[in-house]
KOLROVEX-196075 format. One record per residue (C-alpha): residue number from 1; residue in three letters; z, x, y. Coordinates in steps of 0.001 Angstrom, whole numbers, padded with zeros to 6 digits. Each point is the difference from the previous one (the first is absolute). Example, Ala and Ser with C-alpha at 12.3 -4.5 7.8 and 13.67 -1.06 7.14 Angstrom:
[1; 'ala'; [007800; 012300; -004500]]
[2; 'ser'; [-000660; 001370; 003440]]
//
This chain:
[1; 'unk'; [-023379; -000756; -007869]]
[2; 'unk'; [001693; 002784; 001926]]
[3; 'unk'; [002647; -000757; 002618]]
[4; 'unk'; [000713; 002623; 002689]]
[5; 'unk'; [003470; -001529; 000471]]
[6; 'unk'; [000994; 001106; -003502]]
[7; 'unk'; [-001472; 003462; 000570]]
[8; 'unk'; [002086; 000274; 003175]]
[9; 'unk'; [003201; -000880; -001897]]
[10; 'unk'; [-000860; 002578; -002670]]
[11; 'unk'; [-000671; 002599; 002702]]
[12; 'unk'; [003398; -000666; 001625]]
[13; 'unk'; [001690; 000505; -003377]]
[14; 'unk'; [-001866; 003257; -000591]]
[15; 'unk'; [000259; 001409; 003519]]
[16; 'unk'; [003718; -000713; 000499]]
[17; 'unk'; [001198; 000382; -003598]]
[18; 'unk'; [001258; -003593; -000033]]
[19; 'unk'; [002106; -001148; -002935]]
[20; 'unk'; [001535; -003417; -000399]]
[21; 'unk'; [002816; -000920; -002365]]
[22; 'unk'; [002201; -002987; -000643]]
[23; 'unk'; [002612; -001083; -002473]]
[24; 'unk'; [-001273; -003549; 000642]]
[25; 'unk'; [003223; -001004; 001738]]
[26; 'unk'; [-000377; -003070; 002167]]
[27; 'unk'; [002218; -001052; 002895]]
[28; 'unk'; [-000596; -003631; 000806]]
[29; 'unk'; [-003792; -000193; -000344]]
[30; 'unk'; [-000791; 003605; 000959]]
[31; 'unk'; [-000631; 002936; -002318]]
[32; 'unk'; [001733; 003318; 000718]]
[33; 'unk'; [-002431; 002928; -000204]]
[34; 'unk'; [000202; 003729; 000614]]
[35; 'unk'; [-002880; 001473; 001971]]
[36; 'unk'; [-000470; 003775; 000003]]
[37; 'unk'; [-002474; 001449; 002515]]
[38; 'unk'; [-000277; 003801; 000088]]
[39; 'unk'; [003569; 000217; -001356]]
[40; 'unk'; [001377; -002426; 002619]]
[41; 'unk'; [001783; -002837; -001789]]
[42; 'unk'; [000303; -003562; 001254]]
[43; 'unk'; [001666; -003018; -001576]]
[44; 'unk'; [-001751; -003214; 000902]]
[45; 'unk'; [000129; -003641; -000954]]
[46; 'unk'; [-003404; -001552; -000500]]
[47; 'unk'; [-001284; -003470; -000563]]
[48; 'unk'; [-001791; -000404; -003330]]
[49; 'unk'; [-000481; -003748; -000131]]
[50; 'unk'; [-002666; 000192; -002727]]
[51; 'unk'; [001833; 002581; -002181]]
[52; 'unk'; [-002824; 002503; 000400]]
[53; 'unk'; [002189; 003111; 000258]]
[54; 'unk'; [-000548; 002371; -002895]]
[55; 'unk'; [000740; 003725; 000069]]
[56; 'unk'; [-003176; 000648; -001984]]
[57; 'unk'; [-002049; -001119; 003026]]
[58; 'unk'; [001201; 002226; 002857]]
[59; 'unk'; [-002745; -001111; 002453]]
[60; 'unk'; [001111; -003608; -000480]]
[61; 'unk'; [003638; 001009; 000525]]
[62; 'unk'; [-000955; 001851; 003181]]
[63; 'unk'; [-001891; -003047; 001261]]
[64; 'unk'; [003048; -002233; -000590]]
[65; 'unk'; [002228; 002443; 001898]]
[66; 'unk'; [-002381; 000378; 002931]]
[67; 'unk'; [-000547; -003757; 000086]]
[68; 'unk'; [003767; -000563; 000219]]
[69; 'unk'; [000267; 002553; 002812]]
[70; 'unk'; [-002869; -001698; 001839]]
[71; 'unk'; [001829; -003324; -000286]]
[72; 'unk'; [003105; 001638; 001471]]
[73; 'unk'; [-002002; 001446; 002897]]
[74; 'unk'; [-001675; -003342; 000700]]
[75; 'unk'; [003258; -001961; 000061]]
[76; 'unk'; [001417; -000699; 003452]]
[77; 'unk'; [003636; 000300; -001010]]
[78; 'unk'; [002516; -000076; -002828]]
[79; 'unk'; [000066; -003796; -000246]]
[80; 'unk'; [-003772; -000263; -000307]]
[81; 'unk'; [-000032; 002801; -002603]]
[82; 'unk'; [002678; -001792; -002044]]
[83; 'unk'; [-001809; -003323; 000221]]
[84; 'unk'; [-003258; 001631; -001031]]
[85; 'unk'; [001633; 001485; -003100]]
[86; 'unk'; [002321; -002903; -000778]]
[87; 'unk'; [003130; 002076; 000613]]
[88; 'unk'; [003384; -001133; 001279]]
[89; 'unk'; [000122; 001047; 003669]]
[90; 'unk'; [003810; -000042; -000026]]
[91; 'unk'; [000066; 002865; -002528]]
[92; 'unk'; [001379; 003159; 001608]]
[93; 'unk'; [-001580; 002161; -002698]]
[94; 'unk'; [-003471; -001321; 000855]]
[95; 'unk'; [000702; 000507; 003701]]
[96; 'unk'; [000958; 003641; -000629]]
[97; 'unk'; [-003082; 000507; -002137]]
[98; 'unk'; [-002223; -001591; 002661]]
[99; 'unk'; [001458; 002331; 002634]]
[100; 'unk'; [-000678; 003014; -002238]]
[101; 'unk'; [-003665; -000939; -000411]]
[102; 'unk'; [-000908; 001182; 003501]]
[103; 'unk'; [001114; 003558; -000752]]
[104; 'unk'; [-001518; -000060; -003499]]
[105; 'unk'; [-003330; -001333; 001246]]
[106; 'unk'; [-000207; 002578; 002790]]
[107; 'unk'; [000765; 002825; -002441]]
[108; 'unk'; [-002685; -001216; -002406]]
[109; 'unk'; [-002474; -000237; 002890]]
[110; 'unk'; [000704; 003597; 001035]]
[111; 'unk'; [-001126; 001034; -003476]]
[112; 'unk'; [-002936; -002299; -000855]]
[113; 'unk'; [-000942; -001498; 003368]]
[114; 'unk'; [000118; -003676; 001008]]
[115; 'unk'; [001101; -002472; -002660]]
[116; 'unk'; [-003138; -001553; -001469]]
[117; 'unk'; [000028; -001785; -003354]]
[118; 'unk'; [-003790; 000510; -000127]]
[119; 'unk'; [-000632; -003314; -001789]]
[120; 'unk'; [-000480; -003194; 001963]]
[121; 'unk'; [003061; -002290; -000289]]
[122; 'unk'; [-002322; -002921; -000739]]
[123; 'unk'; [-001406; 001854; -003031]]
[124; 'unk'; [003598; 000468; -001157]]
[125; 'unk'; [000925; -003659; 000470]]
[126; 'unk'; [-003221; -001261; -001617]]
[127; 'unk'; [000069; 002763; -002623]]
[128; 'unk'; [-003616; 000800; 000798]]
[129; 'unk'; [-002231; 002894; 001047]]
[130; 'unk'; [001600; 003430; 000169]]
[131; 'unk'; [003388; -001309; -001116]]
[132; 'unk'; [-001464; -001590; -003119]]
[133; 'unk'; [-001601; 003343; -000851]]
[134; 'unk'; [003239; 001871; 000732]]
[135; 'unk'; [001937; -002135; -002486]]
[136; 'unk'; [-002480; 001004; -002727]]
[137; 'unk'; [000712; 003736; 000443]]
//
């Protein structure tokens, strides 16, 4: 079965020369990744609760990044974001990172358009549909 969501992720990678790297360094429960879009570099922390991240599957990595950015955009404030991710809200380093996400997200959106993880969050949580196919890639 073909999933247009996966094709859209692949098209983003091709169109914007997206490359994702990581040394698999975790801070608390979040994975530090390097996102390169048209030679613009961003360091981001992403949630990878199911340990899906693998550099060999760049569309999956891109989904995890975009999904994390969507979660940031949907959070009402720093406290909600921390609670959602299980982070310590009294951490000044997480507060600084949270504050930096607005600028990072806006810069990414000027390049690729609105943040859209393409795959339904329910498919991700249930590990079904397009996400299940994406993991196979």
